[in-house]
C-alpha positions in Angstrom: 4.7 20.9 -8.2 7.6 18.0 -7.3 10.9 18.1 -6.5 12.6 16.9 -10.3 14.4 14.4 -9.2 10.7 12.5 -8.9 9.3 14.2 -11.6 11.8 12.5 -13.6 10.4 9.0 -13.0 6.7 9.4 -12.0 4.2 9.0 -15.1 0.9 7.9 -13.1 0.0 9.8 -10.2 0.5 7.6 -7.3 3.5 5.9 -8.7 5.9 7.9 -6.0 4.0 7.6 -3.0 3.9 3.6 -4.1 7.8 3.4 -4.4 7.7 4.8 -1.2 5.5 2.2 0.4 7.4 -0.6 -1.3 10.5 0.4 0.2 9.4 1.5 3.7 7.3 -2.4 3.6 11.8 -3.6 2.4 13.2 -1.4 5.4 11.0 -2.6 8.1 10.7 -7.0 6.8 12.7 -7.6 10.0 9.9 -6.4 12.4 8.8 -9.2 14.2 5.3 -11.5 13.7 3.6 -9.8 16.7 3.8 -6.3 15.2 1.3 -5.5 12.2 3.0 -3.0 9.7 1.1 -0.7 6.9 3.2 1.5 4.7 1.9 4.6 4.6 3.0 7.8 1.6 1.6 10.2 0.9 2.6 12.3 -1.9 2.9 16.3 -1.6 -0.2 16.7 -4.1 -2.5 14.2 -1.8 -1.9 11.7 -4.1 -1.8 7.8 -1.5 -0.3 5.0 -2.8 -2.7 2.0 -2.6 -1.1 0.5 0.1 -2.2 3.2 2.1 -5.7 3.8 0.3 -6.4 0.2 1.2 -5.2 1.0 4.4 -7.2 3.9 5.4 -10.5 2.5 3.8 -10.1 -0.4 6.1 -9.5 1.8 9.2 -12.5 3.5 8.2 -14.7 0.9 7.9 -13.6 0.2 11.5 -14.1 3.1 13.0 -17.5 3.0 11.6 -18.1 -0.5 12.9 -17.1 0.6 16.6 -18.8 4.2 16.3 -21.6 3.9 14.3 -20.5 7.1 12.3 -21.7 6.3 8.8 -18.7 9.0 8.0 -16.1 8.4 9.3 -13.7 7.4 7.0 -15.2 10.9 4.9 -13.8 12.4 8.1 -10.7 10.7 7.9 -9.7 11.3 4.0 -10.0 15.4 5.2 -8.5 15.0 7.7 -6.0 13.0 5.6 -5.9 15.8 3.1 -5.4 18.7 5.9 -2.6 17.2 7.1 -0.9 17.2 3.5 -1.8 20.7 2.8 -1.0 21.6 6.9 2.6 19.8 6.3 3.5 21.7 2.2 1.9 25.0 3.8 4.8 25.0 6.5 7.4 23.8 3.7 6.9 26.5 1.7 6.6 29.0 4.6 9.9 27.8 5.8 11.4 28.4 2.7 10.6 31.2 2.5 11.6 32.2 5.9 15.3 31.3 4.6 15.5 32.7 1.4 14.2 36.4 3.1 16.3 35.6 5.8 18.9 35.5 3.1 18.4 38.2 1.2 18.4 40.3 4.1 21.5 39.4 5.2 23.1 39.9 1.5 21.7 43.7 1.7 23.2 44.2 4.5 26.4 44.0 3.6 28.6 46.7 2.2 
């Protein structure tokens, strides 16, 4: 399920994440050259933008090189997936709690 605003603008999986990456790049374009910036954007469904995917691949490659762990990239992708699911869980949980509290308040009124 996507927010109505984005569902009207996205025709391809990852399009909204790609647009978010572009906005973040524009926002942080003024950083000094001493800083390295990579935009990371992941949709609610877990689909990432192209810059995010490229960054994660490179990060996984570097971790593998430094640690010798062959599955470093897989572990990284799994962690990202769990983080997205965890965020979604709490998002919907708080919506449900807010709704229940509202209904309790409404039903308690004379």
